[in-house]
N, C-alpha and C positions, 0 to 999 in steps of 0.2 A: 504494500500500500504506500502510495506517495505521501510525503510529509504534508503537503497541502490538503490532502483528503481529511486530515484530522483537525485542521484549523477551524476556528469559529467563523461562521458566515454572518455578515451583517448587511443591513440595507442602510445606505448612507445617502442623505440628501444634502446637497451643497449648492450654493449659488452658481448660476451658469458661468459667470466670469471666472470664478475659482476653478471650475471644471475645465475651462479653456486653458487657464494657466498651468494646471496640473498635466493636462494632456500634452501641451507643448513641452513642458519640462521633462516628461517621460521619454520623449524622443524615440529611442529604439527599444525601450522596455515597456512592460504593460503599465497601465494606469494603476492597477493594484500594487505592483512592485514599487512604483513611485510613491504612493501613499504610505506603504509600509516603511520604506526607506526614510521618508520624512518624519514619520512618527517615532521610529527608533532613534533617529538623530536628535529629536527634541529631548529625549530622556538622557542622552549621552552628552549633551551640550555643556560647555564650560560654564555658561551662565547658570544653569541648573545646579551644577556642582558648587558654584560660588554661593548660591542661595543657601544650600545645605550647610556650607562652612559658616556663613553668617549666623544662621540659626543656632549652630553649635556654640559659636562665640558668645552670642546673647545668653545662652544657657549658663555658660561658665561665669560670665559677669553677674548674672542674676544670682547664681549660687554663692558667689563671693559677697554680694550685698545682703544675702539672707532673706528669704521669705518672698522675694519678688519673682513671679513666674512669667516668662514670656508667653505670648499667645500660643495656644495649642495648634500647631500646624502639621498636617499629615505630610511628611516628607516624601511619601511614595506617590503623591498626586500633585501635579502642577496646576490643577484647576481650582485650588483654594483661593478664596478672596481674603484680603487682609482684614482682620476683624477691627471693629471700631475701637478707638483708644479707651483704655480703662484708666480711671483715676486710682492711683495707689495710695 
């Protein structure tokens, strides 16, 4: 059985302009391969790694200050919104 046969299948709706850009960027590979490549890259980006490093640094400073906790951010998901500011 091919690897792709075990992959999850989804229906994706995207704006027509984005579809055109992705199709053009895919060039000689499939649109599916282009989307997968871009999604995987988003998780491997240096920017994402920097965010994780900053969250860790905030936690260290908060621990040193004692009792102040940074916002709870799921580091496995990039879709989090920054929570509203809390008064300490």
